[in-house]
C-alpha positions in Angstrom: 0.0 0.0 0.0 1.1 3.5 -0.7 -0.5 6.8 -1.6 -1.2 5.7 -5.2 -3.3 2.8 -3.8 -5.4 5.0 -1.6 -6.8 7.8 -3.8 -10.4 6.5 -3.1 -10.2 7.2 0.6 -7.5 10.0 0.9 -8.5 13.2 2.6 -6.4 16.2 3.3 -4.6 15.7 6.6 -4.8 19.4 7.3 -7.7 20.4 9.5 -8.5 20.8 13.2 -8.9 17.4 14.9 -6.8 15.0 16.9 -4.6 13.1 14.5 -4.7 15.7 11.8 -1.5 17.2 10.4 -0.7 20.9 10.5 2.6 21.1 8.7 6.0 19.4 8.3 9.6 20.5 8.4 13.2 19.4 8.2 16.5 20.9 9.2 19.2 20.3 6.7 22.9 20.9 6.1 23.9 22.6 2.8 20.7 24.7 3.2 21.0 26.8 0.1 21.7 23.8 -2.2 18.8 21.9 -0.7 16.5 24.9 -1.0 17.4 25.0 -4.8 16.6 21.3 -5.0 13.1 21.7 -3.6 12.4 25.0 -5.4 13.1 23.2 -8.7 11.3 19.9 -7.9 8.1 21.5 -6.4 7.5 24.3 -8.8 6.7 22.3 -11.9 3.7 22.6 -14.2 1.9 25.6 -15.8 0.5 26.8 -12.5 2.9 25.5 -9.7 1.3 24.5 -6.4 4.4 25.7 -4.5 6.5 28.9 -4.5 10.2 28.9 -4.7 10.4 29.8 -1.0 8.4 26.5 -0.4 5.3 28.2 0.7 2.1 27.0 -1.0 0.9 28.9 -4.0 -1.2 31.2 -1.9 1.8 32.0 0.3 0.7 29.9 3.3 3.6 28.1 5.2 2.8 24.3 5.1 6.4 22.9 4.8 9.5 24.4 6.3 13.2 23.9 5.3 15.4 25.0 8.1 19.2 25.3 8.4 20.8 22.6 10.5 22.2 24.8 13.3 23.7 23.4 16.6 20.3 23.7 18.2 18.9 21.3 15.6 21.9 18.8 15.8 19.8 16.1 17.5 17.0 16.2 15.0 16.9 13.3 12.6 17.5 14.2 8.9 13.9 13.4 8.0 10.8 15.4 7.0 8.7 15.4 10.2 5.0 15.8 10.2 3.5 17.9 13.0 0.5 15.9 14.3 -2.2 17.3 16.5 -2.8 15.3 19.8 -5.2 15.7 22.7 -2.4 16.2 25.2 1.3 16.6 24.3 2.7 15.4 27.7 0.6 12.3 27.7 1.4 11.4 24.1 5.2 11.9 24.8 5.1 9.7 27.8 3.2 7.0 25.9 5.8 7.1 23.1 8.6 6.6 25.5 6.7 3.8 27.3 6.2 2.0 24.0 9.9 2.0 23.0 10.0 5.4 21.2 12.3 8.3 22.0 11.7 11.9 23.1 14.0 14.0 20.9 12.9 17.4 22.0 10.1 18.6 24.4 9.3 22.3 24.8 7.4 23.5 27.9 6.4 27.0 28.8 7.5 28.8 32.0 4.8 27.1 34.1 5.9 23.6 32.9 3.1 23.0 30.5 4.0 21.0 27.4 3.7 23.1 24.2 5.1 20.7 21.6 7.5 17.7 21.3 9.6 15.9 18.7 9.4 12.1 19.0 10.7 9.1 17.2 9.0 5.7 17.1 10.8 2.4 17.7 11.8 2.3 14.0 13.5 5.7 14.2 10.7 7.5 12.3 10.5 11.1 13.6 7.4 13.2 14.0 6.2 16.2 15.9 3.2 16.5 18.2 1.3 19.7 18.9 -2.0 20.5 20.7 -5.2 20.6 18.6 -5.3 23.7 16.6 -8.4 26.0 16.5 -10.4 25.6 13.2 -10.1 29.3 12.4 -6.3 29.1 12.5 -6.2 26.7 9.5 -7.0 28.3 6.1 -8.9 26.2 3.6 -6.4 24.9 0.9 -7.2 23.7 -2.5 -3.6 23.8 -3.8 -0.2 23.2 -2.2 -0.9 21.0 0.8 0.3 17.8 2.4 -1.9 15.2 0.7 -1.0 12.1 2.8 1.5 10.4 5.1 3.1 7.1 4.5 5.3 5.0 6.8 6.8 1.6 5.7 8.3 -0.7 8.3 9.2 -4.3 9.0 7.0 -4.5 12.1 3.8 -2.8 10.8 1.3 -4.2 13.4 3.4 -3.0 16.4 3.9 0.3 14.6 0.2 0.7 14.0 -0.4 0.1 17.7 2.3 2.6 18.7 0.5 5.4 16.8 -3.0 4.4 17.9 -1.8 4.8 21.5 0.5 7.9 21.1 -1.5 9.9 18.5 -5.0 8.7 19.0 -5.4 7.3 15.5 -7.8 4.5 14.8 -7.0 2.0 12.0 -8.6 -0.1 9.2 -7.0 -3.0 7.4 -6.3 -2.8 3.7 -5.9 -6.3 2.2 -2.7 -6.7 0.1 -0.9 -9.5 -1.6 2.6 -10.2 -2.9 4.5 -13.2 -4.0 4.6 -14.5 -0.4 0.9 -14.4 0.0 -1.8 -12.1 1.5 -1.4 -9.6 4.4 -2.9 -6.3 5.6 -1.5 -2.8 5.6 -3.2 -0.2 7.7 -5.0 3.1 7.1 -4.9 5.4 10.0 -7.9 7.7 10.8 -8.3 10.8 12.9 -10.7 11.4 15.7 -13.3 12.7 13.1 -12.9 9.5 11.1 -10.8 11.0 8.2 -8.1 8.8 6.6 -4.8 10.7 6.7 -1.9 8.1 6.8 -0.9 4.6 6.0 1.4 2.2 7.8 2.7 -0.4 5.4 4.7 -3.6 5.5 8.2 -3.5 4.1 7.4 -6.2 1.5 6.3 -6.4 -2.1 6.6 -3.1 -3.9 7.4 -1.3 -0.7 10.4 -3.4 0.2 13.0 -0.7 -0.7 11.2 2.3 1.0 12.9 3.9 4.0 11.3 3.5 7.5 10.6 7.2 7.8 7.4 9.3 7.5 7.0 10.2 3.9 5.0 13.4 3.5 3.2 13.2 0.2 3.3 16.5 -1.7 1.3 17.2 -4.9 3.1 18.8 -7.8 2.0 20.3 -11.1 4.0 18.0 -13.4 5.3 14.8 -11.7 7.4 13.7 -14.7 9.2 17.1 -14.8 9.6 17.0 -11.0 11.5 13.7 -11.2 13.7 15.0 -13.9 14.5 18.1 -11.8 15.2 15.9 -8.8 17.9 13.9 -10.7 19.4 17.1 -12.2 19.6 18.7 -8.8 21.6 15.9 -7.2 18.7 13.9 -5.8 17.6 10.3 -6.3 14.3 8.8 -7.4 13.9 5.9 -4.9 10.6 4.6 -6.3 8.3 5.6 -9.2 5.0 3.9 -10.0 2.8 4.2 -13.1 -0.7 3.1 -13.8 -1.7 0.8 -16.6 -1.7 3.6 -19.1 1.9 4.5 -18.1 1.1 7.7 -16.2 3.2 8.4 -13.2 1.0 8.2 -10.1 3.5 8.3 -7.1 7.2 8.7 -6.5 9.6 8.7 -3.6 12.5 11.1 -3.9 15.7 11.4 -1.8 17.1 14.9 -1.7 20.9 15.7 -1.9 21.5 15.3 1.8 19.4 12.2 2.3 15.9 13.3 3.4 13.1 11.5 1.6 9.5 12.5 0.6 6.8 11.4 -1.8 5.4 13.2 -4.7 2.0 12.7 -6.3 0.2 14.5 -9.2 -1.5 17.8 -8.2 
């Protein structure tokens, strides 16, 4: 299972609800080089969905590319989705109790948890934040995070980790490869929306890295992959439908961070 398998149930992760995604970011070395990479890869098509500064086409900050300063030295070199939870402190404690790790935890002067960066037992990093007020999230038709994917060897345990830590519920998605049948998992928010998938590292997903892949829509997926290669990146996986049209691709940027691209 990957984003290209789930177009029938995909909903935009960005809204106000426990389990919804607000944004995503990564802190990288060689910041100017990596910024040029993403500016080239994301701004394809006649009407690009993203600007060269990586804001969406309407100028709203959805993804952030930060410079890897000493303050960010402990952050994994991964795109990290920021997921809304009911209580940051409780979710962080549950993550550690289930074998995850607390990378960063910000508290205010009174000791109240404001946000945290965690990693699951596979090393996949993600941020958690309190539920955001609906009026703080503008409606987006273009330039948004379309989906989240995570591919791991221990998918059932990982599904249970996120159900406990984030508050997601899950549905099975029946899959089959040369070794037989199995189930990947769709993860749903508190309002029932499908926003993420946890997949087994088998079949067509065998080579995918065990990190959260934010799926970003682009105006011209073929052109985006050409730009990715030209700018020093790598196309890890690219999938086409029966007519030969590209439907999904995983790209590794010049410093090693991965994300997925889908048609806009």
